[in-house]
PASEBA-1860 file (N, C-alpha, C; in nm, 3 decimals):
! residues 62
1> MGAKIRTF> -18.629/2.800/6.618/-18.639/2.786/6.474/-18.729/2.667/6.436 ~ -18.712/2.555/6.506/-18.792/2.437/6.477/-18.940/2.460/6.506 ~ -18.970/2.540/6.609/-19.109/2.568/6.644/-19.176/2.651/6.534 ~ -19.100/2.742/6.475/-19.155/2.825/6.367/-19.187/2.740/6.244 ~ -19.099/2.648/6.215/-19.122/2.560/6.099/-19.244/2.472/6.125 ~ -19.254/2.418/6.245/-19.368/2.332/6.280/-19.499/2.411/6.271 ~ -19.500/2.533/6.323/-19.619/2.618/6.316/-19.656/2.648/6.171 ~ -19.555/2.679/6.091/-19.580/2.707/5.949/-19.643/2.587/5.880
9> LQETRQEL> -19.588/2.469/5.904/-19.641/2.348/5.840/-19.783/2.316/5.887 ~ -19.812/2.338/6.014/-19.947/2.315/6.065/-20.046/2.412/6.001 ~ -20.007/2.540/5.992/-20.096/2.639/5.930/-20.116/2.610/5.782 ~ -20.011/2.566/5.716/-20.022/2.531/5.575/-20.118/2.415/5.555 ~ -20.106/2.314/5.641/-20.195/2.198/5.632/-20.341/2.238/5.654 ~ -20.366/2.325/5.753/-20.501/2.373/5.779/-20.556/2.450/5.660 ~ -20.470/2.531/5.598/-20.515/2.612/5.485/-20.549/2.522/5.365 ~ -20.469/2.419/5.343/-20.495/2.328/5.231/-20.626/2.250/5.251
17> KRVNWPSK> -20.666/2.227/5.375/-20.793/2.160/5.400/-20.911/2.249/5.361 ~ -20.892/2.380/5.363/-21.000/2.473/5.330/-21.013/2.498/5.180 ~ -20.915/2.453/5.104/-20.917/2.476/4.959/-21.029/2.395/4.896 ~ -21.101/2.457/4.803/-21.207/2.389/4.731/-21.147/2.327/4.605 ~ -21.105/2.200/4.616/-21.038/2.133/4.505/-21.140/2.094/4.397 ~ -21.100/2.102/4.269/-21.193/2.061/4.163/-21.215/1.910/4.164 ~ -21.330/1.870/4.112/-21.359/1.726/4.104/-21.275/1.665/3.992 ~ -21.276/1.533/3.986/-21.200/1.463/3.882/-21.252/1.502/3.743
25> QETIRYTT> -21.384/1.511/3.730/-21.445/1.547/3.601/-21.405/1.689/3.560 ~ -21.404/1.782/3.654/-21.364/1.919/3.624/-21.217/1.925/3.583 ~ -21.133/1.849/3.652/-20.990/1.845/3.619/-20.968/1.792/3.479 ~ -21.040/1.686/3.443/-21.028/1.630/3.308/-21.075/1.732/3.204 ~ -21.186/1.799/3.232/-21.239/1.898/3.138/-21.142/2.015/3.119 ~ -21.088/2.067/3.229/-20.994/2.179/3.221/-20.865/2.139/3.150 ~ -20.817/2.019/3.179/-20.694/1.970/3.115/-20.715/1.953/2.965 ~ -20.828/1.897/2.926/-20.859/1.881/2.784/-20.867/2.016/2.715
33> FVIVFSAC> -20.930/2.113/2.780/-20.940/2.247/2.723/-20.801/2.307/2.700 ~ -20.714/2.294/2.799/-20.579/2.352/2.787/-20.501/2.286/2.674 ~ -20.512/2.154/2.661/-20.440/2.083/2.555/-20.492/2.124/2.418 ~ -20.625/2.129/2.401/-20.683/2.167/2.272/-20.649/2.312/2.239 ~ -20.660/2.402/2.338/-20.628/2.542/2.315/-20.481/2.558/2.276 ~ -20.393/2.487/2.343/-20.250/2.495/2.313/-20.220/2.445/2.172 ~ -20.284/2.335/2.133/-20.264/2.282/1.998/-20.315/2.379/1.893 ~ -20.430/2.439/1.915/-20.485/2.536/1.819/-20.396/2.660/1.811
41> FALFLGIL> -20.347/2.706/1.923/-20.261/2.825/1.924/-20.128/2.794/1.856 ~ -20.074/2.673/1.877/-19.950/2.633/1.809/-19.972/2.627/1.658 ~ -20.086/2.575/1.615/-20.118/2.570/1.472/-20.128/2.711/1.415 ~ -20.194/2.801/1.487/-20.207/2.940/1.445/-20.070/3.006/1.430 ~ -19.983/2.987/1.530/-19.849/3.045/1.522/-19.767/2.983/1.410 ~ -19.785/2.854/1.385/-19.716/2.788/1.274/-19.758/2.845/1.140 ~ -19.888/2.871/1.125/-19.938/2.930/1.000/-19.882/3.071/0.982 ~ -19.881/3.149/1.090/-19.823/3.284/1.083/-19.675/3.278/1.046
49> DYGFVYVL> -19.602/3.188/1.107/-19.459/3.173/1.079/-19.437/3.137/0.933 ~ -19.515/3.042/0.884/-19.504/3.003/0.743/-19.532/3.121/0.652 ~ -19.635/3.198/0.685/-19.669/3.315/0.603/-19.559/3.420/0.604 ~ -19.503/3.449/0.721/-19.395/3.547/0.729/-19.271/3.502/0.652 ~ -19.238/3.375/0.664/-19.122/3.321/0.590/-19.147/3.332/0.440 ~ -19.267/3.300/0.398/-19.300/3.308/0.255/-19.286/3.452/0.204 ~ -19.340/3.546/0.280/-19.333/3.688/0.240/-19.187/3.735/0.237 ~ -19.111/3.703/0.340/-18.972/3.747/0.344/-18.889/3.684/0.231
57> ESIVIG> -18.911/3.556/0.205/-18.839/3.492/0.094/-18.878/3.554/-0.039 ~ -19.003/3.592/-0.054/-19.047/3.657/-0.178/-18.978/3.791/-0.196 ~ -18.958/3.864/-0.087/-18.895/3.995/-0.094/-18.744/3.980/-0.119 ~ -18.680/3.891/-0.046/-18.534/3.876/-0.056/-18.494/3.809/-0.186 ~ -18.561/3.701/-0.221/-18.526/3.625/-0.342/-18.591/3.688/-0.465 ~ -18.714/3.734/-0.447/-18.796/3.779/-0.557/-18.748/3.900/-0.624
END
């Protein structure tokens, strides 16, 4: 059992060495994109929610 775990960890380490990791600049750019996209999407959903609540209140109360 221990030999299998050791082999697995060695193969995993070798595979991680072959991965093409992004540079620091690429990581910053991708992270910024995700944050901005998430904020814009949250704003969009908030506007939709406000609109639906307004319409429903107009129908129920109106």
